[in-house]
N, CA, C and O atoms as a GROMACS GRO file, in nm:
protein
  444
    1UNK      N    1  14.886   0.537 -18.047
    1UNK     CA    2  14.995   0.576 -18.005
    1UNK      C    3  14.991   0.617 -17.859
    1UNK      O    4  14.913   0.707 -17.825
    2UNK      N    5  15.064   0.562 -17.780
    2UNK     CA    6  15.037   0.605 -17.616
    2UNK      C    7  15.116   0.702 -17.564
    2UNK      O    8  15.236   0.700 -17.593
    3UNK      N    9  15.070   0.794 -17.486
    3UNK     CA   10  15.143   0.905 -17.411
    3UNK      C   11  15.249   0.864 -17.304
    3UNK      O   12  15.284   0.746 -17.305
    4UNK      N   13  15.297   0.939 -17.223
    4UNK     CA   14  15.369   0.911 -17.124
    4UNK      C   15  15.326   0.866 -17.021
    4UNK      O   16  15.398   0.817 -16.934
    5UNK      N   17  15.162   0.879 -17.010
    5UNK     CA   18  15.082   0.810 -16.893
    5UNK      C   19  15.022   0.681 -16.957
    5UNK      O   20  14.917   0.638 -16.909
    6UNK      N   21  15.075   0.622 -17.053
    6UNK     CA   22  15.013   0.514 -17.112
    6UNK      C   23  14.886   0.502 -17.179
    6UNK      O   24  14.839   0.392 -17.206
    7UNK      N   25  14.815   0.632 -17.212
    7UNK     CA   26  14.703   0.654 -17.259
    7UNK      C   27  14.719   0.696 -17.406
    7UNK      O   28  14.814   0.762 -17.446
    8UNK      N   29  14.596   0.643 -17.500
    8UNK     CA   30  14.614   0.696 -17.621
    8UNK      C   31  14.588   0.843 -17.638
    8UNK      O   32  14.509   0.904 -17.566
    9UNK      N   33  14.657   0.899 -17.735
    9UNK     CA   34  14.619   1.045 -17.747
    9UNK      C   35  14.798   1.104 -17.776
    9UNK      O   36  14.901   1.042 -17.803
   10UNK      N   37  14.773   1.235 -17.755
   10UNK     CA   38  14.882   1.309 -17.774
   10UNK      C   39  14.984   1.312 -17.647
   10UNK      O   40  14.936   1.323 -17.534
   11UNK      N   41  15.111   1.302 -17.664
   11UNK     CA   42  15.178   1.308 -17.539
   11UNK      C   43  15.192   1.429 -17.467
   11UNK      O   44  15.196   1.534 -17.530
   12UNK      N   45  15.200   1.429 -17.340
   12UNK     CA   46  15.211   1.539 -17.242
   12UNK      C   47  15.299   1.664 -17.282
   12UNK      O   48  15.269   1.780 -17.256
   13UNK      N   49  15.397   1.628 -17.341
   13UNK     CA   50  15.509   1.725 -17.381
   13UNK      C   51  15.497   1.761 -17.560
   13UNK      O   52  15.586   1.808 -17.632
   14UNK      N   53  15.384   1.727 -17.592
   14UNK     CA   54  15.358   1.733 -17.738
   14UNK      C   55  15.352   1.893 -17.753
   14UNK      O   56  15.292   1.957 -17.667
   15UNK      N   57  15.426   1.969 -17.880
   15UNK     CA   58  15.392   2.085 -17.890
   15UNK      C   59  15.280   2.131 -17.942
   15UNK      O   60  15.230   2.080 -18.042
   16UNK      N   61  15.221   2.244 -17.872
   16UNK     CA   62  15.104   2.310 -17.936
   16UNK      C   63  15.126   2.435 -17.962
   16UNK      O   64  15.219   2.489 -17.902
   17UNK      N   65  15.047   2.514 -18.057
   17UNK     CA   66  15.033   2.625 -18.103
   17UNK      C   67  14.907   2.704 -18.040
   17UNK      O   68  14.794   2.659 -18.062
   18UNK      N   69  14.924   2.817 -17.963
   18UNK     CA   70  14.851   2.884 -17.882
   18UNK      C   71  14.868   3.029 -17.922
   18UNK      O   72  14.983   3.072 -17.929
   19UNK      N   73  14.765   3.112 -17.950
   19UNK     CA   74  14.738   3.247 -17.917
   19UNK      C   75  14.727   3.279 -17.773
   19UNK      O   76  14.620   3.267 -17.714
   20UNK      N   77  14.846   3.322 -17.709
   20UNK     CA   78  14.814   3.348 -17.572
   20UNK      C   79  14.700   3.478 -17.530
   20UNK      O   80  14.621   3.481 -17.436
   21UNK      N   81  14.723   3.570 -17.623
   21UNK     CA   82  14.626   3.673 -17.611
   21UNK      C   83  14.500   3.631 -17.606
   21UNK      O   84  14.429   3.684 -17.521
   22UNK      N   85  14.447   3.537 -17.686
   22UNK     CA   86  14.314   3.461 -17.670
   22UNK      C   87  14.310   3.385 -17.550
   22UNK      O   88  14.201   3.383 -17.493
   23UNK      N   89  14.404   3.324 -17.500
   23UNK     CA   90  14.390   3.235 -17.380
   23UNK      C   91  14.338   3.355 -17.278
   23UNK      O   92  14.222   3.360 -17.236
   24UNK      N   93  14.443   3.450 -17.246
   24UNK     CA   94  14.411   3.560 -17.148
   24UNK      C   95  14.265   3.612 -17.171
   24UNK      O   96  14.186   3.598 -17.077
   25UNK      N   97  14.229   3.660 -17.267
   25UNK     CA   98  14.123   3.750 -17.298
   25UNK      C   99  13.989   3.636 -17.269
   25UNK      O  100  13.881   3.684 -17.234
   26UNK      N  101  14.000   3.524 -17.281
   26UNK     CA  102  13.883   3.444 -17.276
   26UNK      C  103  13.894   3.426 -17.122
   26UNK      O  104  13.784   3.428 -17.067
   27UNK      N  105  13.992   3.409 -17.047
   27UNK     CA  106  13.997   3.374 -16.920
   27UNK      C  107  13.940   3.498 -16.823
   27UNK      O  108  13.875   3.480 -16.719
   28UNK      N  109  13.976   3.622 -16.876
   28UNK     CA  110  13.922   3.746 -16.799
   28UNK      C  111  13.769   3.797 -16.839
   28UNK      O  112  13.700   3.863 -16.762
   29UNK      N  113  13.730   3.758 -16.965
   29UNK     CA  114  13.612   3.814 -17.006
   29UNK      C  115  13.492   3.803 -16.904
   29UNK      O  116  13.423   3.905 -16.891
   30UNK      N  117  13.461   3.694 -16.834
   30UNK     CA  118  13.335   3.712 -16.764
   30UNK      C  119  13.373   3.798 -16.645
   30UNK      O  120  13.276   3.860 -16.600
   31UNK      N  121  13.500   3.820 -16.576
   31UNK     CA  122  13.502   3.910 -16.479
   31UNK      C  123  13.462   4.052 -16.509
   31UNK      O  124  13.388   4.120 -16.438
   32UNK      N  125  13.522   4.092 -16.626
   32UNK     CA  126  13.510   4.238 -16.680
   32UNK      C  127  13.367   4.254 -16.731
   32UNK      O  128  13.316   4.365 -16.716
   33UNK      N  129  13.295   4.158 -16.788
   33UNK     CA  130  13.166   4.170 -16.809
   33UNK      C  131  13.067   4.186 -16.704
   33UNK      O  132  12.962   4.250 -16.714
   34UNK      N  133  13.113   4.117 -16.594
   34UNK     CA  134  13.038   4.135 -16.446
   34UNK      C  135  13.056   4.293 -16.420
   34UNK      O  136  12.963   4.373 -16.407
   35UNK      N  137  13.193   4.324 -16.416
   35UNK     CA  138  13.226   4.468 -16.360
   35UNK      C  139  13.132   4.568 -16.449
   35UNK      O  140  13.078   4.670 -16.406
   36UNK      N  141  13.124   4.520 -16.573
   36UNK     CA  142  13.045   4.621 -16.673
   36UNK      C  143  12.899   4.634 -16.649
   36UNK      O  144  12.833   4.726 -16.697
   37UNK      N  145  12.845   4.527 -16.563
   37UNK     CA  146  12.711   4.537 -16.541
   37UNK      C  147  12.632   4.503 -16.684
   37UNK      O  148  12.548   4.578 -16.734
   38UNK      N  149  12.665   4.402 -16.730
   38UNK     CA  150  12.614   4.379 -16.893
   38UNK      C  151  12.555   4.236 -16.901
   38UNK      O  152  12.580   4.152 -16.814
   39UNK      N  153  12.482   4.212 -17.000
   39UNK     CA  154  12.439   4.062 -17.037
   39UNK      C  155  12.562   3.977 -17.034
   39UNK      O  156  12.668   4.015 -17.083
   40UNK      N  157  12.545   3.857 -16.975
   40UNK     CA  158  12.659   3.761 -16.978
   40UNK      C  159  12.634   3.636 -17.058
   40UNK      O  160  12.694   3.532 -17.034
   41UNK      N  161  12.535   3.650 -17.164
   41UNK     CA  162  12.484   3.546 -17.241
   41UNK      C  163  12.605   3.492 -17.318
   41UNK      O  164  12.709   3.557 -17.324
   42UNK      N  165  12.591   3.371 -17.378
   42UNK     CA  166  12.719   3.331 -17.467
   42UNK      C  167  12.735   3.426 -17.586
   42UNK      O  168  12.849   3.448 -17.626
   43UNK      N  169  12.627   3.487 -17.648
   43UNK     CA  170  12.661   3.576 -17.770
   43UNK      C  171  12.725   3.695 -17.709
   43UNK      O  172  12.837   3.724 -17.750
   44UNK      N  173  12.675   3.760 -17.626
   44UNK     CA  174  12.724   3.884 -17.573
   44UNK      C  175  12.897   3.822 -17.522
   44UNK      O  176  12.992   3.893 -17.553
   45UNK      N  177  12.912   3.744 -17.479
   45UNK     CA  178  13.058   3.684 -17.422
   45UNK      C  179  13.142   3.697 -17.537
   45UNK      O  180  13.249   3.757 -17.536
   46UNK      N  181  13.082   3.628 -17.658
   46UNK     CA  182  13.188   3.582 -17.770
   46UNK      C  183  13.206   3.719 -17.828
   46UNK      O  184  13.316   3.743 -17.877
   47UNK      N  185  13.105   3.819 -17.830
   47UNK     CA  186  13.107   3.939 -17.911
   47UNK      C  187  13.234   4.021 -17.836
   47UNK      O  188  13.326   4.087 -17.886
   48UNK      N  189  13.201   3.991 -17.701
   48UNK     CA  190  13.330   4.075 -17.632
   48UNK      C  191  13.462   4.028 -17.675
   48UNK      O  192  13.547   4.108 -17.714
   49UNK      N  193  13.482   3.920 -17.669
   49UNK     CA  194  13.606   3.848 -17.691
   49UNK      C  195  13.652   3.868 -17.826
   49UNK      O  196  13.774   3.883 -17.839
   50UNK      N  197  13.580   3.873 -17.930
   50UNK     CA  198  13.604   3.928 -18.073
   50UNK      C  199  13.644   4.045 -18.085
   50UNK      O  200  13.751   4.077 -18.135
   51UNK      N  201  13.539   4.140 -18.027
   51UNK     CA  202  13.616   4.276 -18.036
   51UNK      C  203  13.733   4.298 -17.952
   51UNK      O  204  13.827   4.355 -18.009
   52UNK      N  205  13.745   4.271 -17.849
   52UNK     CA  206  13.898   4.266 -17.770
   52UNK      C  207  13.989   4.212 -17.832
   52UNK      O  208  14.099   4.266 -17.821
   53UNK      N  209  13.980   4.089 -17.918
   53UNK     CA  210  14.107   4.046 -17.977
   53UNK      C  211  14.109   4.110 -18.098
   53UNK      O  212  14.218   4.099 -18.155
   54UNK      N  213  14.031   4.171 -18.154
   54UNK     CA  214  14.047   4.254 -18.285
   54UNK      C  215  14.139   4.385 -18.266
   54UNK      O  216  14.193   4.446 -18.358
   55UNK      N  217  14.147   4.419 -18.119
   55UNK     CA  218  14.220   4.548 -18.101
   55UNK      C  219  14.350   4.510 -18.046
   55UNK      O  220  14.431   4.596 -18.012
   56UNK      N  221  14.373   4.380 -18.036
   56UNK     CA  222  14.514   4.344 -17.955
   56UNK      C  223  14.601   4.261 -18.049
   56UNK      O  224  14.551   4.178 -18.125
   57UNK      N  225  14.728   4.284 -18.042
   57UNK     CA  226  14.828   4.230 -18.147
   57UNK      C  227  14.810   4.063 -18.099
   57UNK      O  228  14.795   4.037 -17.979
   58UNK      N  229  14.813   3.978 -18.181
   58UNK     CA  230  14.823   3.824 -18.167
   58UNK      C  231  14.956   3.777 -18.126
   58UNK      O  232  15.059   3.816 -18.180
   59UNK      N  233  14.951   3.689 -18.026
   59UNK     CA  234  15.095   3.631 -17.995
   59UNK      C  235  15.087   3.495 -17.999
   59UNK      O  236  15.053   3.429 -17.901
   60UNK      N  237  15.116   3.448 -18.105
   60UNK     CA  238  15.138   3.279 -18.119
   60UNK      C  239  15.266   3.229 -18.069
   60UNK      O  240  15.373   3.282 -18.099
   61UNK      N  241  15.255   3.129 -17.993
   61UNK     CA  242  15.366   3.050 -17.938
   61UNK      C  243  15.347   2.925 -17.978
   61UNK      O  244  15.234   2.884 -18.006
   62UNK      N  245  15.469   2.840 -17.986
   62UNK     CA  246  15.458   2.684 -18.004
   62UNK      C  247  15.523   2.659 -17.876
   62UNK      O  248  15.633   2.712 -17.862
   63UNK      N  249  15.479   2.589 -17.783
   63UNK     CA  250  15.534   2.522 -17.633
   63UNK      C  251  15.482   2.407 -17.627
   63UNK      O  252  15.380   2.367 -17.684
   64UNK      N  253  15.551   2.352 -17.556
   64UNK     CA  254  15.518   2.181 -17.511
   64UNK      C  255  15.368   2.210 -17.435
   64UNK      O  256  15.344   2.322 -17.389
   65UNK      N  257  15.289   2.123 -17.429
   65UNK     CA  258  15.148   2.138 -17.365
   65UNK      C  259  15.167   2.162 -17.235
   65UNK      O  260  15.104   2.260 -17.194
   66UNK      N  261  15.235   2.105 -17.152
   66UNK     CA  262  15.290   2.125 -17.011
   66UNK      C  263  15.317   2.232 -16.966
   66UNK      O  264  15.294   2.262 -16.849
   67UNK      N  265  15.382   2.325 -17.070
   67UNK     CA  266  15.423   2.472 -17.056
   67UNK      C  267  15.325   2.585 -17.082
   67UNK      O  268  15.344   2.707 -17.085
   68UNK      N  269  15.231   2.524 -17.098
   68UNK     CA  270  15.108   2.618 -17.145
   68UNK      C  271  15.082   2.740 -17.053
   68UNK      O  272  15.105   2.854 -17.094
   69UNK      N  273  15.041   2.721 -16.945
   69UNK     CA  274  15.024   2.800 -16.848
   69UNK      C  275  15.126   2.908 -16.805
   69UNK      O  276  15.095   3.026 -16.790
   70UNK      N  277  15.265   2.853 -16.783
   70UNK     CA  278  15.365   2.947 -16.770
   70UNK      C  279  15.378   3.034 -16.871
   70UNK      O  280  15.393   3.150 -16.833
   71UNK      N  281  15.377   3.013 -17.010
   71UNK     CA  282  15.371   3.089 -17.105
   71UNK      C  283  15.265   3.214 -17.112
   71UNK      O  284  15.290   3.330 -17.148
   72UNK      N  285  15.129   3.153 -17.064
   72UNK     CA  286  15.048   3.278 -17.071
   72UNK      C  287  15.043   3.368 -16.954
   72UNK      O  288  14.975   3.470 -16.942
   73UNK      N  289  15.134   3.311 -16.861
   73UNK     CA  290  15.138   3.396 -16.746
   73UNK      C  291  15.244   3.535 -16.765
   73UNK      O  292  15.240   3.650 -16.721
   74UNK      N  293  15.332   3.468 -16.846
   74UNK     CA  294  15.448   3.568 -16.882
   74UNK      C  295  15.390   3.687 -16.958
   74UNK      O  296  15.407   3.804 -16.924
   75UNK      N  297  15.313   3.641 -17.078
   75UNK     CA  298  15.230   3.726 -17.153
   75UNK      C  299  15.123   3.815 -17.067
   75UNK      O  300  15.101   3.934 -17.091
   76UNK      N  301  15.076   3.758 -16.991
   76UNK     CA  302  14.951   3.813 -16.905
   76UNK      C  303  15.013   3.939 -16.824
   76UNK      O  304  14.954   4.046 -16.816
   77UNK      N  305  15.144   3.914 -16.765
   77UNK     CA  306  15.196   4.048 -16.705
   77UNK      C  307  15.256   4.129 -16.799
   77UNK      O  308  15.265   4.249 -16.772
   78UNK      N  309  15.296   4.091 -16.897
   78UNK     CA  310  15.366   4.210 -16.984
   78UNK      C  311  15.246   4.291 -17.052
   78UNK      O  312  15.269   4.408 -17.083
   79UNK      N  313  15.128   4.241 -17.077
   79UNK     CA  314  15.057   4.317 -17.186
   79UNK      C  315  14.900   4.322 -17.067
   79UNK      O  316  14.793   4.340 -17.125
   80UNK      N  317  14.898   4.310 -16.964
   80UNK     CA  318  14.788   4.333 -16.852
   80UNK      C  319  14.694   4.450 -16.875
   80UNK      O  320  14.572   4.443 -16.889
   81UNK      N  321  14.783   4.576 -16.878
   81UNK     CA  322  14.713   4.708 -16.909
   81UNK      C  323  14.649   4.701 -17.037
   81UNK      O  324  14.527   4.716 -17.032
   82UNK      N  325  14.692   4.684 -17.134
   82UNK     CA  326  14.638   4.671 -17.270
   82UNK      C  327  14.545   4.608 -17.280
   82UNK      O  328  14.450   4.668 -17.329
   83UNK      N  329  14.525   4.479 -17.246
   83UNK     CA  330  14.423   4.362 -17.256
   83UNK      C  331  14.310   4.421 -17.156
   83UNK      O  332  14.196   4.420 -17.203
   84UNK      N  333  14.324   4.468 -17.036
   84UNK     CA  334  14.218   4.520 -16.948
   84UNK      C  335  14.148   4.639 -17.024
   84UNK      O  336  14.027   4.633 -17.045
   85UNK      N  337  14.213   4.735 -17.062
   85UNK     CA  338  14.167   4.860 -17.135
   85UNK      C  339  14.079   4.814 -17.239
   85UNK      O  340  13.962   4.854 -17.234
   86UNK      N  341  14.120   4.724 -17.347
   86UNK     CA  342  14.058   4.671 -17.458
   86UNK      C  343  13.938   4.603 -17.419
   86UNK      O  344  13.835   4.623 -17.483
   87UNK      N  345  13.940   4.515 -17.305
   87UNK     CA  346  13.830   4.435 -17.258
   87UNK      C  347  13.719   4.518 -17.218
   87UNK      O  348  13.604   4.495 -17.257
   88UNK      N  349  13.757   4.634 -17.127
   88UNK     CA  350  13.652   4.717 -17.079
   88UNK      C  351  13.598   4.794 -17.198
   88UNK      O  352  13.477   4.817 -17.193
   89UNK      N  353  13.669   4.841 -17.315
   89UNK     CA  354  13.607   4.906 -17.410
   89UNK      C  355  13.525   4.820 -17.496
   89UNK      O  356  13.437   4.869 -17.568
   90UNK      N  357  13.551   4.680 -17.492
   90UNK     CA  358  13.443   4.587 -17.565
   90UNK      C  359  13.331   4.590 -17.506
   90UNK      O  360  13.221   4.615 -17.554
   91UNK      N  361  13.369   4.554 -17.359
   91UNK     CA  362  13.244   4.538 -17.276
   91UNK      C  363  13.137   4.660 -17.290
   91UNK      O  364  13.018   4.631 -17.302
   92UNK      N  365  13.171   4.772 -17.290
   92UNK     CA  366  13.092   4.914 -17.317
   92UNK      C  367  13.005   4.916 -17.442
   92UNK      O  368  12.889   4.955 -17.453
   93UNK      N  369  13.107   4.850 -17.560
   93UNK     CA  370  13.037   4.862 -17.690
   93UNK      C  371  12.917   4.747 -17.702
   93UNK      O  372  12.808   4.770 -17.754
   94UNK      N  373  12.957   4.625 -17.646
   94UNK     CA  374  12.864   4.529 -17.660
   94UNK      C  375  12.744   4.552 -17.562
   94UNK      O  376  12.630   4.519 -17.596
   95UNK      N  377  12.770   4.610 -17.440
   95UNK     CA  378  12.662   4.651 -17.342
   95UNK      C  379  12.563   4.733 -17.407
   95UNK      O  380  12.445   4.700 -17.399
   96UNK      N  381  12.607   4.858 -17.483
   96UNK     CA  382  12.536   4.943 -17.532
   96UNK      C  383  12.451   4.913 -17.668
   96UNK      O  384  12.354   4.973 -17.712
   97UNK      N  385  12.536   4.774 -17.730
   97UNK     CA  386  12.462   4.751 -17.856
   97UNK      C  387  12.458   4.602 -17.838
   97UNK      O  388  12.554   4.557 -17.900
   98UNK      N  389  12.394   4.512 -17.784
   98UNK     CA  390  12.381   4.391 -17.776
   98UNK      C  391  12.338   4.328 -17.916
   98UNK      O  392  12.294   4.391 -18.012
   99UNK      N  393  12.356   4.214 -17.910
   99UNK     CA  394  12.313   4.151 -18.040
   99UNK      C  395  12.250   4.014 -18.037
   99UNK      O  396  12.234   3.945 -18.138
  100UNK      N  397  12.204   3.969 -17.884
  100UNK     CA  398  12.156   3.867 -17.864
  100UNK      C  399  12.022   3.845 -17.882
  100UNK      O  400  11.981   3.730 -17.871
  101UNK      N  401  11.932   3.950 -17.912
  101UNK     CA  402  11.818   3.926 -17.974
  101UNK      C  403  11.772   3.930 -18.113
  101UNK      O  404  11.660   3.902 -18.158
  102UNK      N  405  11.894   3.976 -18.184
  102UNK     CA  406  11.889   3.990 -18.313
  102UNK      C  407  11.960   3.884 -18.398
  102UNK      O  408  12.033   3.803 -18.342
  103UNK      N  409  11.943   3.880 -18.523
  103UNK     CA  410  11.984   3.736 -18.600
  103UNK      C  411  12.141   3.789 -18.635
  103UNK      O  412  12.194   3.878 -18.567
  104UNK      N  413  12.194   3.737 -18.725
  104UNK     CA  414  12.328   3.760 -18.754
  104UNK      C  415  12.335   3.891 -18.865
  104UNK      O  416  12.428   3.898 -18.946
  105UNK      N  417  12.241   3.978 -18.861
  105UNK     CA  418  12.272   4.084 -18.942
  105UNK      C  419  12.368   4.190 -18.946
  105UNK      O  420  12.408   4.243 -19.050
  106UNK      N  421  12.414   4.230 -18.802
  106UNK     CA  422  12.516   4.298 -18.768
  106UNK      C  423  12.622   4.246 -18.741
  106UNK      O  424  12.623   4.131 -18.698
  107UNK      N  425  12.735   4.317 -18.760
  107UNK     CA  426  12.878   4.263 -18.748
  107UNK      C  427  12.920   4.323 -18.594
  107UNK      O  428  12.886   4.433 -18.550
  108UNK      N  429  12.988   4.241 -18.536
  108UNK     CA  430  13.060   4.311 -18.393
  108UNK      C  431  13.154   4.400 -18.391
  108UNK      O  432  13.174   4.481 -18.300
  109UNK      N  433  13.229   4.383 -18.516
  109UNK     CA  434  13.351   4.483 -18.516
  109UNK      C  435  13.332   4.599 -18.553
  109UNK      O  436  13.284   4.632 -18.661
  110UNK      N  437  13.379   4.691 -18.440
  110UNK     CA  438  13.389   4.842 -18.483
  110UNK      C  439  13.489   4.926 -18.410
  110UNK      O  440  13.522   4.904 -18.294
  111UNK      N  441  13.533   5.017 -18.477
  111UNK     CA  442  13.642   5.093 -18.412
  111UNK      C  443  13.621   5.229 -18.399
  111UNK      O  444  13.706   5.301 -18.346
   0.00000   0.00000   0.00000
């Protein structure tokens, strides 16, 4: 099947399901991890993302793939304060309890 550009794959306007909260948190994680002066290894990064998303409501939307960024922007404005405060909370927890030197014995989730 060819898309509107004549290439094989999904058409540019095909609907996609996305959790806009996850999109926003993943986009902002590196910035706030740097501000928290913490390790930015892949393990610490994914722990920060998981902890943050555990404290936020999921917001799943179905939109055409070309409308992905505008939809994320709408939710980013609406939930900015909550996202940032939860990201900072998660950064502090992971900074104080990093798991990158340990195996999979500990679970990142804590409240």
